[in-house]
C-alpha positions, -999 to +999 in steps of 0.1 A: +379-194-288+357-208-262+332-185-248+313-184-216+278-167-208+283-141-178+257-132-152+240-107-175+237-129-207+267-113-224+293-138-238+331-136-218+358-150-235+374-181-215+401-171-196+437-185-201+451-201-169+485-197-182+481-160-196+499-144-166+538-139-168+558-159-141+592-152-127+620-174-146+623-195-110+588-201-113+577-212-147+545-229-156+572-256-177+609-263-181+618-280-214+652-297-220+673-310-248+712-312-242+725-279-225+698-263-238+668-252-213+637-235-222+610-224-195+577-213-204+567-179-188+532-176-203+510-189-230+490-163-252+462-190-260+443-217-241+459-250-248+431-264-268+432-233-291+468-240-300+465-272-313+463-269-351+479-234-350+517-239-361+522-199-351+510-207-316+538-187-294+548-190-259+571-164-240+601-180-226+636-177-213+662-198-227+697-208-214+719-228-233+762-228-234+757-198-260+739-175-238+772-177-210+750-185-181+723-161-187+686-163-197+676-147-230+637-138-228+615-141-260+588-155-275+592-192-292+570-210-314+552-238-292+562-262-321+595-255-317+594-263-282+573-294-284+590-308-312+625-306-302+624-307-262+615-328-238+594-317-208+610-322-173+589-301-153+552-290-153+533-269-127+500-280-117+486-256-142+505-266-171+495-303-164+456-291-162+456-274-194+479-295-212+467-330-199+454-344-231+474-327-255+491-351-279+522-330-285+535-328-250+541-358-229+532-355-191+544-382-170+516-397-149 
């Protein structure tokens, strides 16, 4: 994890800019695959610490024909989302955090 020295000389962990939960109508990112939609509402690690961690997870909400129009909330492995879904929306915070991530294609 990233560490930062604070004013008192102690080491603080870097803050996760996507670590605060958002509402379903204001996600950090939206991914689609056919009729399936996943919205990222929170991440548990800073982006660069997720690379190489196959168990990195995101707090998400999903909707599909199988949810009959309602949202299902829960944790999802980041790898499942990035391997099987296409990014269709990214908030400025998400773009900043994942700009250099080779597994997430952010349009210029």
